C-alpha positions in Angstrom: 7.9 -38.0 -25.7 7.8 -34.6 -23.9 5.5 -31.8 -25.0 7.4 -28.7 -25.8 5.5 -25.5 -25.5 5.1 -23.4 -28.6 7.3 -20.3 -28.6 4.2 -18.2 -29.2 2.3 -19.6 -26.2 2.0 -17.0 -23.4 3.9 -17.8 -20.2 1.5 -18.6 -17.3 0.7 -15.6 -15.2 1.6 -16.0 -11.6 -1.1 -15.6 -9.0 -1.0 -12.3 -7.2 0.4 -12.4 -3.7 -2.3 -12.2 -1.0 -2.6 -8.8 0.7 -0.7 -8.7 3.9 -2.5 -8.7 7.3 -0.5 -5.8 8.7 1.6 -2.9 7.4 4.2 -0.8 9.2 5.2 2.7 8.2 8.7 3.6 9.5 9.7 7.3 9.6 13.1 8.1 8.1 13.9 10.9 10.5 13.7 9.0 13.8 12.4 5.4 13.2 8.9 6.1 14.6 6.6 3.3 13.6 2.9 3.4 12.7 1.2 0.0 12.5 -1.7 -0.7 10.4 -4.0 -3.8 10.4 -6.2 -5.1 7.5 -9.8 -3.7 7.9 -11.7 -5.1 5.0 -11.8 -3.6 1.5 -12.6 -0.3 -0.1 -13.1 0.0 -3.8 -12.3 -3.7 -4.3 -8.7 -3.5 -2.7 -7.5 -4.1 0.9 -7.9 -1.3 3.3 -5.8 -0.8 6.5 -6.5 1.1 9.7 -3.8 2.5 11.9 -3.8 0.8 15.4 -3.7 4.0 17.3 -6.3 6.2 15.5 -8.5 7.0 12.7 -5.9 6.9 9.8 -6.5 4.7 6.8 -4.2 3.3 4.1 -6.4 2.6 1.1 -6.9 2.8 -2.7 -9.3 4.9 -4.6 -9.8 5.5 -8.3 -9.0 9.3 -7.9 -6.0 9.2 -5.5 -4.6 5.7 -6.1 -2.9 4.4 -2.9 -2.9 6.9 -0.1 -3.4 7.5 3.6 -6.3 9.5 4.8 -7.6 10.6 8.1 -11.2 10.1 9.3 -12.7 13.1 7.5 -11.2 11.8 4.2 -8.4 14.4 4.0 -5.4 12.8 2.1 -2.2 12.8 4.3 0.3 10.6 2.4 1.1 9.1 -1.0 3.8 6.6 -2.2 6.7 8.0 -4.2 7.6 6.4 -7.6 5.1 3.6 -7.5 2.2 2.6 -9.8 -1.1 4.1 -8.6 -3.1 1.1 -9.6 -1.1 -1.7 -7.8 -3.3 -4.3 -6.3 -1.8 -3.8 -2.8 -0.1 -0.9 -1.0 3.4 -0.5 -2.6 6.3 -1.3 -0.2 8.3 1.8 -1.1 8.9 5.3 0.3 5.8 7.3 1.1 5.6 11.1 1.8 3.2 12.3 4.4 2.0 15.9 4.7 -0.2 17.6 7.2 -0.2 21.4 7.7 3.4 22.6 7.3 5.0 19.2 8.1 6.2 16.5 5.8 8.0 13.2 6.5 9.3 10.2 4.5 8.4 6.7 5.5 9.2 3.3 4.4 6.2 1.0 4.0 7.0 -2.4 5.2 4.7 -5.4 4.4 4.5 -7.4 7.7 2.8 -10.4 6.0 
């Protein structure tokens, strides 16, 4: 005889996907790519550092997922994504610095 789960029993929760080792931001305007590599954790979530400089993609309780330069100034946020996701959302991000702003696709490189 086969056990049939009760209709009131909660479905098993799938394990969260592991955080990717690398990320790539691809600029909509011209395809420029910025690559980030996993660099430990901050605030209990994965943190990523840009390969060519002191730019970070990380999570904080006040900003949610964002990019920041070395002095802590925020330079990008994801658009239309939950701020408390366990990993950087693979969606469109808007960067801003001085009078410039660009849209990027965040790609999870695995």
